[in-house]
N, C-alpha and C positions, 0 to 999 in steps of 0.2 A: 540089414537093409535088403539083402538079396532075396530074402524069403518073402518080402512084401509083394502083394499083388495090387494091381490098380485096374480101374475101369474108366472108360471114356465118359466124360460128363455130357449129358444130353444137350446142354446149352452151347456145345461146340460142334459144328459140323465140319466135315472135311471133304475136299475135292482133290482128286488126283489130276495133275497136269504134267504130262511127260513123266520124268522120274521124281518129281517133287509132289508133296502133298501140301495144300493150303488149308489152314485152319481158320474158320470164321466163327466168331461168337454170335449166336443168334438170339440171345436173351435181350437184346436192345433193338430199337428201331433202326432201320438202315442209316438214317442220318446221324445216329449216335455211335455207330461203329467207328472207333478211332484207329483200329489197326487190324491187320490180317497177319497171320503167322505162317511162314513157309518152312517146310522141313525138307532137307536134302534127301538123297536116295536112302541113306542109312537111317536117318530120322523117320522117313516115311515107312520103312520096314518095321522099325520099332513101333510106330503108331499102329501098323497092321497087327502086330503081335501082342500088344499090351493087354488086351481085355482078359482079365482074370488069370493071367499066367504070372508066375513068380518072375522077379527080375533076373534070377539065375537062369531060368528057362529062356528068357528073352536074350540075355547075354550069350548063352551057349549057341543059340541059333544065329546070332550076328557073327560070332567067331567062325561058325561053320560056313556061312554064306559069303562072308567078305574076308579079304586078306588083312586080318587085324589080330594082334596078340590079345589074349584074354584080359590082361591087365589094362591095356588101352581101351578095349571094348567096355570093360566094367567102369572105368573112370568116365568115359564119354557118356555111357548110359545113365549113370547116376546124375551127371550134370544135366542131361536132357530131361530126366524125370523131374528134377528140381525146377527146371524152367517150365515144364508142362503143368506142374502143380501150381506154380506162381501165377500163371495166366488162367487157371481154372479149367484147363483142358481135361485133367484126369483127377480122380480121387481114389484114395486107398480103400480097399475092401478087406474085410476080415475073413 
């Protein structure tokens, strides 16, 4: 899984607000958007790093920049990636 790379889906736009990033699906009309997604500081950093980098590279950067153990960073990263895939924010690239 850590060798996988992802890219942001163009149907999802992001806006930075303070230390958070808000994800907004744009494939629907404004009245049909039923939810927005907020990423905390670490999630926002993952979002910044995700495009075409391996998850291992993303994990290693998170470990360097935040006070977190590699195991915890990896576990949290995989959970976030699964959530981002579920909402259609990212897709795997080969």
